N, C-alpha and C positions, 0 to 999 in steps of 0.2 A: 738387071740384077734382081729386082724384086720378083720377076717371073720365075727365075731360077730357084729362089728361096721358096716360093709358093709351090713349085713343082716338087721339090725335095720334101716339103712338109706334107704334101698330099700323099706322096709315096710312103712316108713314114707312118701316116695314119692308116693306110690300107694294107701295109705289109702284115702278114700273119704273125702272131706272137711266137717267139721262140719257146718251144716246149721240150721237156725231157720226158720221153715215153719209155716205160719199163714193160717189157713183154716176157712173162715167165711161163713155164709149163714143162711137162715131160716130153721125151722124144716122140716124134710122130704126130704131134698136134698141129703142125704147120707153122711153127714159130718163125723159122728162117724165111720161108717163102713169103709169109705174111709181112714180116718186119721189113724185108728188102723192098717189097712192092709198096708198102705204105710210105716208107722213107722216100722212095723215088717219086711217088705221086705227089707228095707234099713238100718236096725239096729239102728234106732233112738228111742229116748224116745218119750212118747206120753202123752198129757194132755187134758182131757175133762173138759173144764172150766165150761160148763153148769152143770156138776155134782156138782161142788162146790157151785153154786147158789142154786141148788136143796138141797144140804146138809144143807146149812144155813136156808133154808126155812123149811125143815123137822125139824130141831132143834127148830125153833121158834114155830112151830105148836105143838110140843111135850112138850114145856115148857111154854105154856099158853100165848105166846106173841100175841097180837092182830095184825095180819098181814094186817089189814085194816087201821092201824094207823102208818103212816110213822115215827112219833116221837118215838113211842114205838119200832119200828124196829131199828131205829138209835141207841137208847139207848142200845139195846141188842146185836147189831152187833158184838162187839168185844169179847163176852163171849165164844162162841163155839170154840174149837180147831179142825180145819179141816186139815187132812193130805191126800194128794193124791199120790198114787203109780203111777209110770210112765212107767211100763212095758206094752207095747202094747198087749202082749199075755194074760196078766191077770191084767188089770188096777184095782186098788182098791181105796176106799175112806172111811175114818173113821171120825167120829165126837166124840170128847172126848174119843177116843180109841175104840169106838163101830163101827163095820162094818155097813155102811149105804148104800152099793151098791144096795140092794134090796128095802128097804123102800123109797128111794128117787125117785123111779120110779112110785109111786102110783098116781092115778088120782087126789087125794087131793093135793099133792105137785105140780103136773103139773098145776093145776088150780090157784095156788097161787104164783108160782115162779116169774112171770112177775112183780107182785106188789112188792115183796120183793127185787128183783134185780134192781128195778127202784130207790130205795133209795140211794142217793149219798154216805152216810156213808158205806153202804154195798159194793157198787162198789169200793170205795177207798180201803177198806180192802182186798177184793178179788183180785183186780188188783195188789196190792203189793205182795200178795201171788203168783200170777201167774208169775209175773216178776222174783221173786226170784227162782221159780222152773225152769223157762226157762234159767236163768243165770247159774244155777248149772248143767245143762245138757251138760257136756263136749263134748259128741259125737254128739250133735245136737238133735233137738226135733221138733215134729209136735204138734202144739197147735191149738185146734179147739174151735170155739165159735161164737160169734156174733159181737164182737168189737175188735178182736185181731189185725187185720191189721191197724185199725184206731186209737185205744186207748192204748191197752195193750202193743203191740209190734210194734210200728210204724216203727221201723228200721229192721223188720224181713227181712231175705235174700230173701224170696219168699212169696208173698201173693196171695192166691187163694180165689175166691168168688164163691161158688156153688149156682146155682139157679135151679129151676124146676117149671113147671106149678102147680097151686094149685091142679088140678085134679090128677096129677101124685104123688104129695106129699101126698095127702089124701089117695090115693090107697095104697101107701107104708105103711103109718101109720096104716090103717085099716087092712092090711095084718099081721101086728105085733100083733094086739090085736083081739082075736077071738070074734065074735059076735058084733064087733063095727059097727056103722052106718056110711057109707061113707059120706053122706051129712053132718052129724053132725061133723064128723072129719074134713071135708073141712072147715066148718064154724069156728071151733075152731082154726084151723091153721091160717086162715085169721085174726081172732081176735088177736091171739098171734103176728102175724106179725105187726099189727097196734100198739099194745102195745110196742113191742120192737123197732120199727122204730120211734115211736112218743115220747119216753121218752126223757127228757131233758139231762140226764147224759149218755154219751156213747151209743147212739142209734145204732141199727142194721144198718149198712151202708157198701157199698163197698168202699174200699180204692181206691184213684185215680190211684195208680200204681198196683192194683190187676189184676190178670188174671181171667176173668170170664169163668166159665165152666157150660154150661147148661146141666143138667143131665136128662132132661125130656125123651129123646129118647135113652139114653145110659143104658147099663147094668152096674151093679156094677163093674164087671171086667174091662169094658171099661173105667170107671171113674178112677179106681185105676191105670190102665195102663197110662192114660193121665197124672195123677198127678205124678206118678213115673218118667215119662219122663221129666216133668217140673223140678222136684227136681234134677234129674240127670244132666240136663243142667246147673242148678245153681251151683251144686257141681264142675263141670268141670271148669266153668267160675270163680269160687272163688279163 
């Protein structure tokens, strides 16, 4: 019996501390790829908050809500049921029980998500959902988005803000979509940045205590290694 107790105690001492990691930044900086890889490597849960805003936008487009009318968006905001899976190896998202992982990535949703996510009622509902998911992740979680360190999880154990030049970001995004125009992609990214940074409710911003990582000249592997090191340091210090 004593051997069992000693084994359990040893495991408890060597188990890494559960940490909440907030990774923010604009589109094309490598947030999703980095966050998923870091979570998988360290055995943490993972949450793509942007997918949740895409999901509610997709639902509104499918249900005839005028996404150009903030009042109509606010009225409909609480209707869809959005459920996010937090396995970094296979993250899922459903809306009213329907798999939405593919449909939310269409250009139509991409072009409308900033307008929908700027509505305060939408942000309040989604923020509450995100906080609930983070709180229930007993082993720790990596949460990526645009306002995680500043608004959603201001008390996160570690906050990271990824940046990259518009040119590098556009090149990455164009590489993801065959036949896309590099100049048009760059222009769209800059427009999205302006919308996200300029909105009144929870704008895209770097938290004062966030670690900034410029990914312009880094490979994905280098970015992942950098973030894993930062998380590891935080786990040891906690």
